[in-house]
C-alpha positions in Angstrom: 83.6 101.7 124.9 82.2 98.8 123.1 79.2 99.7 121.0 77.2 97.6 118.6 76.8 98.8 115.0 74.2 97.4 112.6 74.2 98.2 108.9 70.8 98.0 107.2 69.0 97.7 110.6 65.6 96.5 109.5 64.5 96.1 113.1 64.9 99.7 114.0 61.7 100.8 115.7 60.1 104.2 115.3 60.0 104.5 119.1 63.8 104.0 119.4 64.4 106.4 116.5 62.2 109.1 117.9 63.7 108.8 121.3 67.1 109.5 119.7 65.7 112.3 117.5 64.1 114.0 120.6 67.5 114.0 122.2 69.3 115.6 119.2 66.5 117.6 117.5 63.5 118.0 119.8 60.3 118.3 117.9 56.7 117.1 117.5 57.1 113.9 115.4 54.4 111.6 114.1 55.0 107.9 115.0 53.3 106.3 112.1 54.9 108.7 109.5 58.3 108.0 111.1 57.7 104.3 110.7 56.9 104.8 107.0 60.1 106.9 106.6 62.3 104.3 108.2 61.0 101.7 105.9 62.2 103.7 102.9 65.8 104.1 104.0 68.9 102.1 104.7 69.3 102.6 108.5 72.8 102.3 110.0 72.6 102.2 113.8 74.8 102.4 116.9 73.7 100.8 120.1 74.9 100.9 123.7 73.3 97.7 125.0 69.5 98.3 124.3 69.8 102.1 123.8 70.0 103.6 120.3 72.8 106.1 120.5 73.3 106.9 116.9 71.8 106.5 113.4 72.5 107.6 109.9 69.8 107.0 107.2 70.5 106.6 103.5 67.8 107.3 100.9 68.8 105.9 97.5 67.3 104.9 94.2 70.0 102.2 94.1 71.7 103.4 91.0 71.9 107.2 90.3 71.5 108.9 93.6 72.0 108.5 97.4 71.5 111.0 100.1 71.8 111.2 103.9 68.6 112.8 105.4 70.3 112.9 108.8 73.0 111.6 111.0 72.1 111.6 114.7 74.3 110.9 117.7 72.8 111.1 121.2 74.2 114.2 123.0 75.9 112.3 125.8 77.7 110.1 123.2 79.0 112.9 120.9 82.8 113.2 120.6 83.4 109.5 121.0 83.9 108.6 117.3 80.4 107.2 116.8 79.5 109.6 114.0 82.7 108.8 112.2 82.0 105.0 112.3 78.4 105.5 111.3 79.5 107.6 108.3 82.1 105.0 107.3 79.5 102.2 107.5 77.0 104.3 105.5 79.6 104.7 102.8 80.3 100.9 102.8 76.6 100.0 102.6 75.4 102.7 100.2 74.8 101.4 96.6 75.6 104.8 95.2 77.7 107.9 95.8 76.4 110.1 98.6 75.2 113.7 98.3 74.0 115.6 101.4 73.8 118.9 103.1 75.5 119.8 106.4 74.4 122.0 109.2 76.5 125.2 109.3 79.6 124.5 111.4 79.6 120.7 110.8 81.4 120.9 107.4 84.9 120.1 108.9 83.6 116.8 110.3 82.6 115.6 106.9 85.7 116.9 105.2 87.9 114.9 107.7 86.0 111.8 106.5 87.0 112.5 102.9 83.8 114.2 101.7 84.2 117.2 99.4 82.1 120.3 99.3 79.8 120.0 96.3 76.5 121.6 95.2 74.9 124.5 97.0 71.7 123.2 98.6 68.3 124.8 98.7 65.2 124.1 100.7 61.5 124.9 100.5 59.7 123.6 103.5 56.2 122.1 103.6 54.2 122.7 106.8 53.7 119.5 108.8 50.2 118.8 110.0 
C-alpha cells in the first residue's frame, strides 16, 4: 500500500486528528483545545488519500527535552508498518532525544525500533471540563 507521510504537518486539522483519535481512543474531546494542542507540537502524519490514518506528535523545548504524547494508527490500518514509519520519521525530525511512556503491552514495539526502557513514569490526572 502506498501511503503519504508528512513530517511537521502544519496543515493537520483538529477535525482530522479527532476523527483518528475517536477511532483509536474514543472520548469526549474539545475541538478548540485540540487545535491549540496541535499548534504546540511537531505533527508527523500518515494519509491514505484524504484520510488521516496515523499520527505521532512530538512536544519539545528544542534543546533539552522531547516527548511523544501519543502515537495513533487507525484500527483498520494497524499491523501494516505505519506506526514503525511514523516513529522513524519522528526520530528524524525531533530536535532532541525522545522520552515517552508506553501503554502496557506495547513495550516490545518500541524496543524493536531501538528504544530502551528508561525512567519509571508517573501520572496525576486533572479532570477535564
